C-alpha positions as CSV (number, residue, x, y, z in Angstrom):
1,M,-0.1,0.2,-0.1
2,L,2.8,2.5,1.0
3,L,4.7,1.4,-2.6
4,D,1.6,2.4,-4.5
5,H,1.0,5.7,-2.7
6,F,4.4,7.0,-1.2
7,W,7.8,7.1,-1.7
8,W,10.1,3.7,-1.6
9,G,11.5,4.8,1.6
10,S,8.2,4.9,3.8
11,V,8.3,1.3,4.1
12,F,11.3,2.0,6.8
13,L,10.2,5.3,8.0
14,I,6.6,3.1,9.4
15,N,8.9,1.2,11.5
16,V,10.0,3.8,13.4
17,P,6.7,5.1,15.6
18,V,6.2,0.9,16.3
19,T,9.8,0.9,17.5
20,V,9.4,3.6,19.3
21,I,6.3,2.5,21.2
22,G,8.1,-1.2,21.8
23,A,10.6,0.7,23.5
24,I,8.2,2.4,25.8
25,L,6.2,-0.8,26.7
26,A,9.3,-2.9,27.3
27,A,10.7,-0.3,29.6
28,V,7.7,0.3,31.6
29,M,6.3,-3.4,31.4
30,V,9.3,-6.1,30.9
31,P,10.9,-7.3,34.4
32,E,14.4,-6.1,35.4
33,S,17.0,-9.6,35.1
34,R,20.2,-7.3,35.7
35,N,23.7,-9.3,35.3
36,P,25.4,-8.6,38.9
37,E,28.6,-8.2,36.4
38,A,29.0,-4.8,34.9
39,A,29.3,-5.0,31.1
40,K,31.6,-3.0,28.9
41,I,30.7,-2.4,25.3
42,D,32.9,-4.9,23.2
43,Y,33.7,-2.5,19.9
44,V,36.3,-5.1,18.7
45,G,33.8,-7.6,18.5
46,V,31.4,-5.5,17.1
47,L,33.4,-4.4,14.1
48,L,34.5,-8.0,13.8
49,S,30.8,-9.4,13.2
50,I,30.0,-7.0,10.8
51,A,33.0,-6.9,8.6
52,G,32.7,-11.0,8.2
53,L,29.0,-11.0,7.8
54,V,29.4,-8.3,5.2
55,S,32.1,-9.9,3.2
56,L,30.3,-13.4,3.5
57,V,27.3,-12.1,2.3
58,Y,28.9,-10.0,-0.6
59,G,30.9,-13.0,-1.9
60,I,27.7,-15.2,-1.7
61,V,25.6,-12.6,-4.0
62,Q,28.5,-11.9,-6.0
63,G,28.3,-15.6,-6.9
64,G,25.0,-15.3,-7.5
65,D,25.5,-12.7,-9.8
66,G,27.1,-14.5,-12.6
67,D,30.7,-15.0,-11.3
68,S,32.9,-17.6,-11.4
69,W,32.4,-19.2,-7.7
70,L,36.2,-19.9,-8.2
71,S,36.9,-16.1,-8.8
72,L,39.1,-14.3,-6.5
73,G,35.7,-11.6,-6.6
74,V,33.6,-14.5,-5.1
75,L,36.0,-17.0,-3.3
76,G,38.1,-14.0,-1.5
77,P,35.2,-12.5,0.1
78,I,33.5,-15.5,1.2
79,V,37.2,-17.1,2.9
80,G,37.8,-13.8,4.0
81,G,34.5,-13.3,5.6
82,L,34.8,-16.8,7.5
83,A,38.2,-16.0,8.5
84,I,37.3,-12.7,10.4
85,L,34.0,-15.0,11.7
86,A,36.5,-17.4,12.7
87,G,38.8,-14.7,14.8
88,F,35.7,-13.1,16.2
89,A,34.5,-16.4,17.9
90,W,38.0,-17.0,18.9
91,Y,38.3,-13.1,20.3
92,E,34.9,-13.3,22.0
93,S,35.9,-16.7,23.8
94,R,38.4,-15.1,25.6
95,I,37.4,-11.6,26.5
96,L,35.6,-11.1,30.1
97,H,32.4,-9.1,28.0
98,P,31.8,-10.4,25.0
99,S,29.3,-8.8,22.6
100,L,28.0,-12.5,21.5
101,D,28.9,-15.0,24.6
102,V,30.1,-17.9,22.2
103,R,31.0,-20.1,25.3
104,L,27.3,-20.4,25.7
105,F,27.2,-22.5,22.6
106,R,29.2,-25.3,24.3
107,D,25.8,-26.6,25.7
108,R,24.2,-28.7,22.8
109,R,20.8,-27.8,24.3
110,L,21.4,-24.5,23.5
111,S,23.0,-24.6,20.1
112,A,20.2,-27.0,18.6
113,S,17.7,-24.4,20.0
114,I,19.4,-21.4,18.5
115,G,19.8,-23.3,15.0
116,A,16.3,-24.2,15.1
117,L,15.4,-20.5,15.4
118,G,17.7,-19.9,12.5
119,L,16.3,-22.5,10.3
120,V,12.8,-21.1,10.8
121,F,13.9,-17.6,9.7
122,F,16.4,-19.0,6.8
123,G,13.3,-20.5,5.6
124,M,10.9,-17.6,6.4
125,G,13.5,-15.2,4.5
126,G,14.1,-17.0,1.3
127,V,10.2,-18.3,0.7
128,F,9.4,-14.4,0.9
129,F,12.3,-13.3,-1.6
130,F,11.6,-15.9,-4.5
131,T,7.6,-15.7,-4.0
132,S,7.6,-12.1,-4.3
133,F,9.3,-12.3,-7.6
134,Y,6.9,-15.2,-8.7
135,L,3.9,-13.1,-7.4
136,Q,4.7,-10.2,-9.2
137,N,6.6,-10.9,-12.1
138,V,5.3,-14.3,-13.3
139,R,2.0,-13.8,-12.1
140,G,1.5,-10.3,-12.7
141,Y,-0.1,-9.4,-9.3
142,S,0.8,-5.5,-8.2
143,P,3.0,-5.0,-5.2
144,L,-0.3,-4.3,-3.2
145,D,-1.9,-7.4,-4.4
146,A,1.3,-9.4,-3.8
147,G,1.7,-7.9,-0.2
148,L,-2.3,-9.0,0.5
149,L,-1.1,-12.7,-0.6
150,T,1.2,-13.2,2.3
151,V,-1.4,-12.0,4.8
152,P,-2.5,-15.7,5.4
153,F,1.2,-16.5,7.1
154,A,0.7,-13.7,9.5
155,V,-2.6,-15.2,10.2
156,G,-1.3,-18.9,10.7
157,Q,1.2,-17.5,12.9
158,L,-1.2,-15.2,14.9
159,A,-3.4,-18.4,15.3
160,A,-0.6,-20.5,16.4
161,A,1.8,-18.8,18.9
162,P,-0.6,-18.1,21.5
163,R,-0.8,-22.2,21.5
164,S,3.0,-23.0,21.6
165,A,3.5,-22.1,25.5
166,A,0.3,-25.0,25.9
167,L,1.9,-27.2,23.6
168,V,5.6,-26.8,25.2
169,R,4.2,-27.6,28.8
170,R,1.7,-30.9,27.3
171,Y,4.8,-32.2,25.5
172,G,8.0,-30.2,25.8
173,A,10.1,-28.0,23.8
174,K,11.8,-30.3,21.7
175,A,8.5,-32.4,20.5
176,V,7.3,-28.7,19.7
177,G,9.9,-27.4,17.8
178,A,10.7,-30.7,15.9
179,T,7.6,-30.8,14.5
180,G,7.4,-27.4,13.5
181,L,10.4,-27.7,11.3
182,F,9.1,-31.0,9.7
183,V,5.7,-29.1,8.9
184,M,7.5,-26.3,7.4
185,G,9.8,-28.6,5.6
186,I,7.2,-30.6,4.1
187,D,5.7,-26.8,3.5
188,L,8.5,-26.0,1.4
189,I,8.0,-28.9,-0.7
190,G,4.9,-27.4,-1.4
191,Y,6.4,-24.4,-3.2
192,A,8.2,-26.7,-5.5
193,T,4.7,-27.8,-7.0
194,L,3.7,-24.1,-8.0
195,G,3.8,-23.2,-11.8
196,V,2.6,-20.5,-13.8
197,A,-0.5,-21.4,-13.9
198,T,-1.3,-22.8,-10.1
199,P,-4.9,-21.6,-8.5
200,I,-3.3,-18.8,-6.1
201,W,-5.2,-20.3,-3.2
202,M,-2.8,-22.8,-3.0
203,L,0.0,-20.5,-2.5
204,A,-1.8,-19.1,0.3
205,A,-2.3,-22.3,1.8
206,L,1.1,-22.9,1.9
207,Y,1.7,-19.3,3.5
208,L,-0.8,-20.5,6.4
209,V,1.0,-23.7,6.9
210,Q,4.2,-22.5,7.0
211,G,3.3,-19.2,9.4
212,A,1.5,-21.6,11.9
213,A,4.7,-23.8,11.7
214,I,6.6,-20.7,12.7
215,G,4.4,-19.8,15.3
216,V,4.5,-23.0,16.8
217,S,8.3,-23.8,17.0
218,M,9.6,-20.0,17.0
219,P,8.4,-19.6,20.6
220,A,9.3,-23.1,21.7
221,A,12.8,-23.2,20.6
222,T,13.2,-19.5,22.2
223,S,11.7,-21.1,25.6
224,A,14.7,-23.6,25.3
225,V,17.0,-20.8,25.3
226,M,16.0,-19.4,27.9
227,D,15.1,-22.4,30.2
228,V,19.1,-23.6,29.6
229,L,20.5,-20.0,30.6
230,P,20.1,-18.8,34.4
231,R,18.0,-15.9,35.0
232,E,20.7,-13.2,34.9
233,R,21.6,-14.7,31.6
234,A,18.5,-13.6,30.0
235,G,19.9,-10.7,28.2
236,A,22.6,-13.2,26.6
237,G,19.9,-15.5,25.4
238,S,18.1,-12.6,24.2
239,A,21.0,-11.2,21.8
240,L,21.6,-14.9,20.8
241,T,18.2,-15.3,19.8
242,N,18.0,-12.3,17.8
243,T,21.2,-12.3,16.3
244,A,20.4,-16.0,14.9
245,R,16.9,-14.4,13.6
246,Q,18.4,-11.5,11.9
247,V,22.0,-13.6,10.2
248,A,19.3,-16.3,9.1
249,V,17.3,-13.8,7.3
250,A,20.4,-11.8,5.7
251,L,22.2,-15.7,4.8
252,S,19.0,-17.1,3.4
253,V,18.7,-14.3,1.0
254,A,21.7,-14.3,-0.2
255,I,22.2,-18.3,-0.2
256,L,19.0,-19.0,-1.7
257,G,18.5,-16.2,-3.7
258,S,21.8,-17.1,-5.5
259,I,20.7,-20.4,-6.1
260,L,18.2,-19.1,-7.5
261,A,19.8,-16.7,-9.7
262,V,22.4,-19.4,-11.0
263,F,19.4,-22.1,-11.6
264,Y,17.5,-19.2,-13.5
265,R,20.4,-18.3,-15.6
266,N,21.3,-21.3,-16.6
267,A,18.0,-22.6,-17.9
268,L,17.4,-19.1,-19.5
269,S,20.6,-19.3,-21.4
270,P,19.4,-21.5,-24.6
271,S,16.5,-18.8,-25.0
272,L,19.4,-15.9,-25.2
273,T,21.3,-17.1,-28.1
274,H,19.8,-14.8,-30.8
275,L,20.7,-11.8,-28.7
276,P,23.7,-9.5,-28.5
277,A,26.6,-10.5,-26.0
278,A,25.5,-7.2,-24.0
279,A,21.6,-7.7,-23.8
280,R,22.0,-11.5,-23.1
281,A,24.3,-10.6,-20.1
282,A,21.8,-8.2,-19.0
283,A,19.2,-10.2,-19.7
284,S,20.0,-13.3,-17.6
285,S,20.7,-11.2,-14.2
286,S,17.2,-11.6,-13.4
287,I,13.4,-12.1,-14.3
288,T,13.2,-8.3,-13.8
289,A,15.9,-7.9,-16.0
290,T,14.8,-10.3,-18.6
291,Q,11.3,-8.4,-19.0
292,A,12.9,-5.0,-19.2
293,V,15.0,-6.2,-21.8
294,A,12.2,-8.0,-23.6
295,Q,10.3,-4.6,-23.3
296,Q,12.9,-3.0,-25.0
297,L,13.3,-5.0,-27.8
298,G,9.2,-4.3,-28.7
299,T,7.6,-7.3,-30.6
300,A,10.9,-9.3,-31.0
301,G,11.5,-9.2,-27.0
302,H,8.1,-11.0,-26.6
303,A,9.3,-14.4,-27.0
304,L,11.2,-14.3,-24.3
305,L,8.4,-13.8,-21.9
306,V,7.6,-17.3,-21.5
307,P,10.6,-18.9,-21.4
308,A,11.8,-16.3,-18.5
309,N,8.4,-17.5,-16.6
310,N,9.4,-21.0,-16.9
311,S,13.0,-20.4,-15.9
312,F,12.2,-18.9,-13.2
313,V,9.5,-21.6,-12.0
314,H,12.1,-24.4,-12.4
315,A,14.6,-22.4,-10.4
316,M,12.2,-21.7,-7.6
317,H,11.6,-25.1,-7.5
318,F,15.0,-26.1,-7.0
319,T,15.6,-23.4,-4.6
320,S,12.7,-24.5,-2.3
321,L,13.9,-28.0,-2.4
322,V,17.2,-26.7,-0.7
323,A,15.4,-24.8,2.0
324,A,13.0,-27.8,2.7
325,G,15.8,-30.0,3.1
326,L,17.9,-27.4,5.7
327,A,14.3,-27.1,7.4
328,L,14.1,-31.2,7.8
329,A,17.9,-31.4,9.0
330,G,16.9,-28.9,11.7
331,G,13.9,-31.4,12.8
332,F,16.3,-34.3,13.1
333,V,18.6,-32.2,15.1
334,V,16.2,-30.8,17.3
335,L,15.1,-34.0,18.1
336,R,18.5,-35.3,19.1
337,W,19.8,-31.8,21.2
338,M,17.1,-29.7,22.0
339,P,15.9,-29.8,25.7
340,G,12.5,-31.9,26.1
341,R,9.8,-31.9,28.4
342,P,11.2,-30.8,32.2
343,A,10.8,-34.1,34.6
344,K,8.1,-33.3,37.3
345,V,9.1,-32.9,40.9
346,R,7.2,-34.9,43.3
347,P,6.3,-33.5,46.3
348,A,8.7,-34.2,49.2
349,S,6.1,-36.3,51.2
350,A,5.0,-38.1,48.0
351,A,8.9,-39.0,47.4
352,S,9.4,-40.2,51.2
353,D,6.2,-42.4,50.4
354,S,7.2,-43.7,47.6
355,A,10.8,-44.4,48.9
356,Y,9.4,-45.9,52.0
357,E,7.1,-48.5,49.9
358,D,9.9,-49.3,47.8
359,E,12.4,-50.6,50.8
360,L,9.0,-52.0,52.3
361,A,8.8,-54.2,49.0
362,I,12.4,-55.1,49.2
363,L,12.2,-56.3,52.8
364,E,9.0,-58.3,52.0
365,E,10.8,-60.1,48.8
366,A,14.1,-60.7,51.1
367,V,11.6,-62.4,54.1
368,M,10.3,-64.4,51.0
369,L,13.2,-65.8,49.6
370,N,14.5,-66.4,53.1
371,S,11.4,-68.6,53.9
372,A,11.6,-70.6,50.8
373,E,15.5,-71.2,51.2
374,R,14.8,-72.6,54.8
375,E,11.7,-74.4,53.5
376,G,14.5,-75.9,50.5
């Protein structure tokens, strides 16, 4: 709606009042959980994390834009980013007040919970990325209509999230988190069935199911993180979960977007052989660029539109399967390492009564055995 009526930057500015209101409500309503140890700002850690992530994402995007994955322009930023992030982890593990306490990841339960959160948002970010192009460039919907078609995603979250806590209490965070990831993985496979003329209600249904899966699994994973940590480390737990969400979305757009671009380019290339080299390079970068080149060519460019749509759908199918595989793998990781339902602690009187009954049963069995031996 904002894009139809206002400057494109309004999609960012609308978040400012929401953030202000959230900050005020947090200051008034959220209980304090102050760490008794005074913390300092970790400037070196913050700069290292920014440099590492920017370099890594830049290299992945360059590979998706058409550069050879073995070229220095792609491998250099990727290897450099990974090296910087490794240095960041090493540095953070050795200082007193790290910006991101990587030592917490020694607990496999916490690592599995953070990984589950990351995979949930990895799938979400990638889906929104390629379905935006699918709806507008392949199916011809306006930005407003494409946005309205994502409403079922929010409806699924709103319907499922309030029920997550009750499900965690009854079945445990492990069962709920794993189920959410498995459902999301199967749902992501459903995106691989979409075509250029699929009834649009099928996409709305996929959005609804994925939103519900995220609404159930995200609170379960967050709860598992907080259950592992002591109360005074709640701030560290919040930092970990928020970092997982933000990094996962950035990497999903970079990685899945690059996969999408590579498969789109490969599928479309046979249809571009009759174009000049410059036009061929421009048209193969994305479906938006292909449609722009087709418009410039006039009547001769109309022959590119159908292959472009088919090539994009083919690339979207493969990208969906990659995201689905990661989500399903995350479900198995959660089953292996995420904490399950906490054991119920019986009252002291009940525990003592049970112990007394156990001892009495053992004594009776000993008496019976002794009597049997005498009779024998």
